[in-house]
Phi, psi and omega in degrees: 000321181293316186293325183292321176294317176301315183295319178294324181293318182294317180300317182293322181290311183302322176280331181291326178303296176304320181302313179296325176298317185292320176295327180288319177298311184300324177299314177299317181295342180284345182292126177286344187275359181285134179276166190297325181295316177298316181297317178299318182297314181297317180297318179294319176301321179296315182301315182300313185294323180291326176292324178295308179304310184302318176295318178296316182291315181304315183291327181287323177298316181299313180296326178296314177302314181295318179303321183270008184050037177272004184254124174262101180288135182283151179236092180220156177301130180237116177286133176300321181301318184287319181290319177298320174295318178293319179289341181267354185302314180296344189247358184300315183291309176297334182277335175290315180299332181267002180053042176270150180264130178245099189255133179238126176231088187245135180299128183302130181081354182301138188205172174212165183261117183185193182259117188291317181290316176293321179293328177296318179300314186297313182290324182295323176298320176287323178299316183293325177295316178296322181298313182292341182249009178253138180289167175306129178087357186279181187234135168251124186245133177242118177240148179215145174204171182222141174225177184298340183259328187198165171253131184240139175234130174241134173236124179226159185222175184248034177276206186271356181084185186253125177310133183309319185292338186274330184308320179287347184247000192303324182263014179269147185293136177064019175276122177255112183297167180306322181256021180296146174281166182303324181285346183292143177234002174074037182244314191313301182293327179293320184291318178300321182290319174305313180297317184296311184304316184301340184246039179052045180231166179232158174217133181231138176248137180203167174259144177286141176305324182277001186104150184097166176257161176221132176246132178240123178243134177231131174250109186281144178278341175242174180289141177237000000 
């Protein structure tokens, strides 16, 4: 009950902030003195806030379904090359604007048995996290391989890495790390972990000796 109360409080806070901004924007749009450029800028701000609320509600619904075991994960062969390509689609334009390199090195034919759509969601959230913490001109590297025990995917970046105090809490819901952006609500990585865990998988985050963060995902062929 205490966890539920905390979650409801966090959700309410995350929704209240963009809704308050929306109300202010709507009040401004009612002003007859606004010139067309100002009006257009406010409309764009409103669209951004609506998208943020939509993403937040959608993510929370997904987490609720996973909590309630209401999701039936498919068990079909999933190629790592295919799922990496699909998971990166929403981020290709932002990465291009940041002049970031998205490099893929996956063993030919490497695959795992799981749910393509849900795992795409998990990977996309991790790619997004790496993109947001990688500087202009940096690199995000995805590597994949398969062996008789498990299929492994590693995602690393050339950012500043993860603060030591954040590492133990990185996959907790609503946890915002030391270097998290203002737009972060601490849901993406938590959702990714849940999706991976539900498919007999594990995820680990660490810092590379050379700098940058590294996420290691393993989908096991037997029960772990």
